[in-house]
C-alpha positions in Angstrom: 8.3 -26.4 8.6 6.7 -25.1 5.4 4.6 -22.0 5.5 0.9 -22.7 5.5 -1.0 -22.2 2.2 -4.7 -21.5 2.2 -5.4 -25.1 1.4 -3.1 -26.5 4.1 -4.5 -24.0 6.6 -8.1 -25.2 5.9 -7.0 -28.8 6.3 -5.2 -28.0 9.6 -8.3 -26.4 11.0 -10.5 -29.3 9.8 -8.1 -31.7 11.7 -8.3 -29.6 14.9 -12.1 -29.5 14.7 -12.2 -33.3 14.2 -10.1 -33.8 17.3 -12.4 -31.5 19.3 -15.5 -33.2 18.0 -14.2 -36.7 18.8 -13.2 -35.7 22.3 -16.6 -34.2 22.9 -18.2 -37.4 21.6 -16.1 -39.6 23.9 -17.2 -37.5 26.9 -20.8 -37.4 25.9 -20.9 -41.2 25.4 -19.4 -41.7 28.8 -22.0 -39.5 30.5 -24.9 -40.8 28.4 -24.1 -44.4 29.2 -23.8 -43.5 32.9 -20.5 -45.3 33.2 -19.0 -45.5 36.6 -15.8 -43.8 35.6 -17.6 -41.1 33.4 -16.2 -38.2 35.4 -12.6 -39.5 34.9 -13.3 -39.9 31.2 -14.6 -36.3 30.9 -11.6 -35.0 32.9 -9.0 -36.9 30.8 -10.8 -35.9 27.6 -10.6 -32.3 28.7 -6.9 -32.8 29.5 -6.2 -34.3 26.1 -7.9 -31.3 24.5 -5.8 -28.8 26.5 -2.5 -30.6 25.7 -3.5 -30.8 22.1 -4.4 -27.1 21.9 -0.9 -26.2 23.2 0.6 -27.4 19.9 -1.0 -24.9 17.5 -0.5 -22.1 20.1 3.3 -22.7 20.6 5.6 -21.3 17.8 8.3 -23.8 18.8 6.1 -26.7 17.9 5.7 -25.3 14.3 9.4 -24.4 13.9 11.3 -27.2 15.7 11.1 -30.9 15.1 12.3 -31.6 18.6 9.6 -29.5 20.2 7.0 -31.1 17.9 8.2 -34.6 19.0 8.0 -33.7 22.7 4.5 -32.3 22.2 3.4 -35.4 20.3 4.8 -37.5 23.1 2.7 -35.5 25.7 -0.4 -35.8 23.5 0.2 -39.6 23.1 0.6 -40.1 26.9 -2.7 -38.4 27.8 -4.4 -40.2 24.9 -3.2 -43.5 26.2 -4.8 -42.6 29.6 -8.1 -41.8 27.8 -7.8 -45.0 25.8 -7.4 -47.0 29.0 -10.6 -45.5 30.4 -12.8 -45.6 27.3 -12.9 -47.7 24.1 -14.2 -44.7 22.2 -10.7 -43.1 22.7 -9.6 -45.3 19.7 -11.3 -42.8 17.4 -8.6 -40.3 18.1 -6.0 -42.5 16.6 -7.1 -41.4 13.0 -6.4 -37.6 13.4 -3.3 -38.4 15.4 -1.9 -40.3 12.4 -2.1 -37.1 10.3 -0.5 -34.9 13.0 2.4 -37.4 13.4 3.0 -37.7 9.7 2.9 -33.9 9.3 5.2 -32.9 12.1 7.8 -35.7 12.2 10.3 -36.9 9.6 9.2 -39.6 7.3 10.8 -42.5 9.1 9.9 -41.2 12.6 6.4 -40.4 11.5 5.8 -43.8 10.1 7.1 -45.4 13.3 4.8 -43.2 15.4 1.8 -44.1 13.3 2.6 -47.8 13.6 3.0 -47.5 17.4 -0.3 -45.6 17.6 -2.1 -48.2 15.5 -0.8 -51.0 17.7 -1.9 -49.2 20.9 -5.3 -48.6 19.5 -5.8 -52.2 18.4 -4.6 -53.5 21.7 -6.7 -51.2 23.8 -9.8 -51.8 21.7 -9.3 -55.6 21.9 -8.9 -55.3 25.7 -12.1 -53.3 26.1 -13.9 -55.8 23.9 -12.4 -58.8 25.7 -11.6 -60.5 22.4 -9.2 -60.1 19.4 -10.7 -60.4 15.9 -9.7 -59.4 12.4 -12.2 -56.6 12.6 -10.3 -55.2 15.6 -7.2 -54.9 13.4 -8.9 -53.6 10.2 -10.3 -50.4 11.6 -7.1 -48.8 13.1 -4.9 -50.5 10.5 -6.9 -49.3 7.5 -7.1 -45.8 9.0 -3.3 -45.7 9.4 -2.8 -46.9 5.8 -5.2 -44.2 4.5 -3.5 -41.5 6.5 0.0 -42.5 5.3 -1.2 -42.5 1.6 -3.0 -39.2 1.9 -0.2 -37.3 3.7 2.6 -38.7 1.6 0.6 -38.0 -1.6 -0.1 -34.5 -0.5 3.6 -34.0 0.3 4.5 -35.3 -3.1 2.1 -32.9 -4.8 3.4 -30.0 -2.7 7.0 -30.8 -3.8 5.9 -30.9 -7.4 4.0 -27.6 -7.0 7.1 -26.0 -5.5 9.3 -27.3 -8.2 6.9 -26.0 -10.8 6.8 -22.6 -9.1 10.6 -22.4 -9.0 10.7 -23.3 -12.7 8.2 -20.7 -13.6 10.2 -18.1 -11.7 13.3 -19.1 -13.5 11.5 -18.9 -16.8 10.2 -15.5 -16.0 13.7 -14.3 -15.1 15.1 -15.8 -18.2 12.5 -14.2 -20.4 13.2 -10.8 -18.8 16.9 -11.3 -19.3 16.3 -12.3 -22.9 14.1 -9.2 -23.5 16.7 -7.0 -22.0 19.4 -8.6 -24.2 17.3 -8.0 -27.3 16.6 -4.4 -26.3 20.3 -3.9 -25.7 21.1 -5.5 -29.1 18.5 -3.2 -30.8 20.0 -0.1 -29.1 23.5 -1.2 -30.2 22.4 -1.8 -33.7 20.6 1.6 -33.9 23.7 3.3 -32.6 25.9 1.6 -35.1 23.5 2.7 -37.9 23.5 6.3 -36.7 27.3 6.2 -36.4 27.6 5.1 -40.1 25.1 7.8 -41.2 26.9 10.5 -39.2 30.3 9.4 -40.6 29.0 9.2 -44.2 27.1 12.5 -44.2 27.7 15.0 -41.5 31.3 14.2 -40.8 32.2 14.2 -44.5 30.3 17.4 -45.1 32.0 19.2 -42.2 35.4 18.0 -43.4 34.6 19.4 -46.9 33.5 22.7 -45.4 36.6 23.0 -43.3 38.8 22.4 -46.3 36.9 24.9 -48.5 37.1 27.5 -45.8 40.8 26.9 -45.4 41.2 27.4 -49.2 39.1 30.6 -49.0 41.2 31.9 -46.2 44.4 31.5 -48.2 42.9 33.2 -51.2 41.8 36.3 -49.3 44.0 39.3 -49.9 45.9 40.7 -47.0 44.2 43.3 -44.9 40.8 41.8 -45.5 40.1 42.5 -41.9 36.7 41.3 -40.7 36.3 38.9 -43.6 39.5 37.0 -42.6 38.3 36.9 -39.0 34.8 35.5 -39.9 36.3 32.9 -42.2 38.7 31.8 -39.5 35.9 31.5 -37.0 33.7 29.6 -39.4 36.6 27.2 -40.1 37.2 26.7 -36.4 33.5 26.0 -35.9 33.6 23.4 -38.6 36.7 21.8 -37.0 35.0 21.7 -33.6 31.9 20.2 -35.0 33.9 17.7 -37.0 35.6 16.6 -33.8 32.2 16.2 -32.2 30.9 14.2 -35.1 33.9 11.9 -34.9 33.4 11.6 -31.1 29.8 10.6 -31.7 30.9 7.9 -34.2 33.3 6.6 -31.6 30.5 6.7 -28.9 32.8 8.3 -26.4 32.0 10.8 -23.6 31.7 14.5 -24.5 35.1 16.0 -24.8 33.7 19.1 -23.1 33.4 17.0 -19.9 36.7 15.2 -20.1 38.7 16.0 -17.0 36.5 18.9 -16.0 33.3 19.8 -14.2 29.9 20.6 -15.6 30.2 24.2 -14.2 33.5 24.7 -16.0 32.1 23.3 -19.3 29.1 25.6 -19.1 31.4 28.6 -18.3 33.5 27.9 -21.4 30.4 27.5 -23.4 29.2 31.0 -22.3 32.6 32.5 -23.0 32.9 30.9 -26.5 29.4 32.1 -27.4 30.2 35.6 -26.3 33.4 35.6 -28.3 31.9 34.4 -31.5 28.5 36.2 -31.5 27.0 39.5 -30.7 25.6 38.3 -27.5 26.7 38.9 -23.9 26.3 35.5 -22.2 27.1 35.2 -18.5 27.3 32.1 -16.3 26.2 31.8 -12.7 26.7 29.0 -10.3 24.5 28.5 -7.2 24.8 25.9 -4.4 27.6 23.6 -3.7 28.8 21.7 -6.7 28.8 17.9 -6.5 29.7 15.1 -8.8 26.9 14.1 -11.2 26.4 11.0 -13.3 27.6 11.4 -16.9 24.0 11.2 -18.2 23.0 14.1 -16.0 25.9 16.3 -17.2 25.4 15.4 -20.8 21.7 16.2 -20.7 22.3 19.6 -19.0 25.1 20.6 -21.3 23.0 19.7 -24.4 20.1 21.7 -23.1 22.4 24.7 -22.5 23.9 24.4 -26.0 20.5 24.1 -27.7 19.0 27.0 -25.8 22.0 29.3 -26.6 21.9 28.2 -30.2 18.3 29.3 -30.5 19.0 32.5 -28.7 21.8 33.4 -31.2 19.7 32.3 -34.2 16.3 33.7 -33.4 15.9 35.7 -30.2 17.7 38.8 -31.4 18.8 39.2 -27.8 21.6 41.3 -26.4 22.1 39.5 -23.1 21.6 36.0 -21.9 22.4 34.2 -18.7 23.0 30.5 -17.9 22.5 29.4 -14.3 23.4 26.1 -12.8 22.0 25.5 -9.3 22.7 22.5 -7.0 19.8 22.0 -4.6 19.3 19.4 -1.9 17.2 17.1 -3.9 17.8 18.2 -7.5 20.0 20.1 -9.9 18.6 22.8 -12.2 19.7 24.6 -15.3 18.2 27.9 -16.3 18.8 29.8 -19.6 17.2 33.3 -19.9 17.5 36.0 -22.6 16.1 39.5 -23.2 15.1 38.7 -26.8 11.9 39.2 -28.7 10.2 36.1 -27.1 7.4 34.1 -28.7 4.1 32.4 -27.9 4.8 28.8 -27.0 1.2 27.8 -27.8 1.6 29.0 -31.4 4.6 26.9 -32.3 4.3 24.5 -35.2 4.3 20.7 -34.7 7.7 19.2 -35.4 8.1 17.8 -38.9 9.6 18.4 -42.3 7.1 21.2 -43.0 6.6 22.4 -39.5 8.7 23.2 -36.5 12.0 21.6 -35.4 12.6 18.7 -33.1 14.6 20.5 -30.4 12.0 20.8 -27.7 10.8 17.1 -27.9 14.4 16.0 -27.8 15.1 18.3 -24.8 12.1 17.0 -22.9 13.0 13.4 -23.8 16.5 13.8 -22.4 15.3 15.4 -19.1 12.3 13.0 -18.7 14.6 10.0 -19.1 16.3 11.2 -15.9 12.9 11.6 -14.2 13.2 15.4 -14.6 11.1 18.2 -16.0 11.6 20.9 -18.7 9.6 24.2 -18.6 9.6 27.1 -21.1 8.2 30.5 -20.3 8.1 33.2 -22.9 6.0 36.0 -24.3 6.4 38.3 -27.2 8.7 41.2 -26.4 9.6 39.8 -22.9 12.3 37.3 -23.6 12.4 33.6 -22.9 13.3 31.6 -19.8 14.0 27.8 -19.9 14.5 25.7 -16.9 15.6 22.0 -16.7 15.2 20.3 -13.4 16.6 16.8 -12.7 16.0 15.1 -9.3 18.8 13.4 -7.5 16.8 10.7 -5.7 16.6 8.3 -8.6 20.1 8.6 -10.0 20.8 6.0 -12.7 24.1 4.3 -13.2 26.6 7.0 -14.0 28.1 4.9 -16.8 24.8 4.0 -18.4 22.7 5.8 -21.0 25.5 8.3 -21.5 26.0 9.7 -24.9 28.4 12.3 -26.4 27.4 15.9 -26.3 28.9 18.9 -28.1 31.8 20.6 -26.4 31.4 24.1 -24.9 33.9 25.4 -27.4 31.5 24.6 -30.2 29.5 27.7 -31.1 25.8 27.4 -31.0 24.9 26.1 -34.4 22.0 24.5 -36.2 20.6 22.5 -33.3 17.1 23.4 -32.3 16.7 25.2 -29.0 13.4 24.6 -27.1 12.3 28.2 -27.4 10.7 28.4 -30.8 8.6 25.2 -30.6 6.5 23.2 -28.3 5.1 19.8 -29.2 4.7 16.4 -27.5 6.9 13.4 -28.2 10.7 12.8 -28.4 12.8 13.4 -31.4 16.4 14.0 -32.3 17.6 17.6 -32.6 18.5 17.6 -36.2 17.2 21.0 -37.6 17.0 24.5 -36.3 13.7 25.7 -35.2 11.8 28.3 -37.2 11.0 31.7 -35.9 7.3 31.7 -35.2 6.8 35.0 -37.0 9.4 34.4 -39.7 8.7 31.3 -41.8 11.9 31.9 -43.8 14.0 31.3 -40.7 13.5 27.5 -40.9 16.2 25.8 -43.1 
């Protein structure tokens, strides 16, 4: 059986009220006319009402054709008894047509309607004592009208359901098309960025590496610190060239290949300590667990950006990176004992203002339903915390992007400590020191 819509529910209740009204009218007419068998008519009319009321009350009648047929048979039997006692019982044939057509299959319903019409015509003719054309027209025309109305309604209902199904399919198709267009746009933008990186950054880093190698060869023996610095600069150029090529290839961060996020952060801290005058320590809290690539990339990039800013602007002597696995989230904290800054006084990102690091950090973390907070004050250092919940974990293989490896020394990527502004943006330039406008490249 189909679920009732508001319209069909209203029609059903109207039909029930019509049956109740006709039964009451039959009983009232029998009593008002003071017929000899009036008590029997009232009793049988009441019995018809009780049997009829069982149908809407029983779930099996609405869900099983067999139960509906048995109920209709019981209603028809008591109706025939009422029809034998009173000619007014013929009025009930009209609502019975609708009930039969609604509950029974088309062929069985049509047969039941025909049998009901024949019984009504025969009983009415018997009560009248004569058989005329008018005796046939009433029940016969009522049966024809009921068949036309019910079948017409069923046809409209089928068309409505088909239209609803087509609309749902169209909605799904449009959503799929929009997703395909979005994916195509993302792919096109990634290809454009890959070309730009290859033609600019990668070529420039390659040239820097070659020039540094030539400079290293021309240095006289015993140059000491100069040779060490040139070698470190050349290695940094090589590392960043490898990252640029990995970005172009759209592969996972080499820093996370066959290793854990904790190990990658530990190597990042060790590399930073080795190459800069900064003592960076790494701490792990909680029980490590596998994370989606997008989570690991975001946290690694936040750590790299924060340490890059510490090295370039904070004038700190010590820094600490803490990775904590909690029950419902994973957090990354980066603190230093540097000069600090006023987050509210940071310039808006732009060519003539601050860098784009903090908006990029926030965009990465927010994309994973997380939060990024920065606490700092002049002379009191800086503390950055990234928190990513683990309830709504996206597909580990989706939305991942390459990140710099931990062996890459903090370079010209903006850390979120020297700026604060709304809106996402790529980390392309180092952030300026709030109190040193010359620090911005």
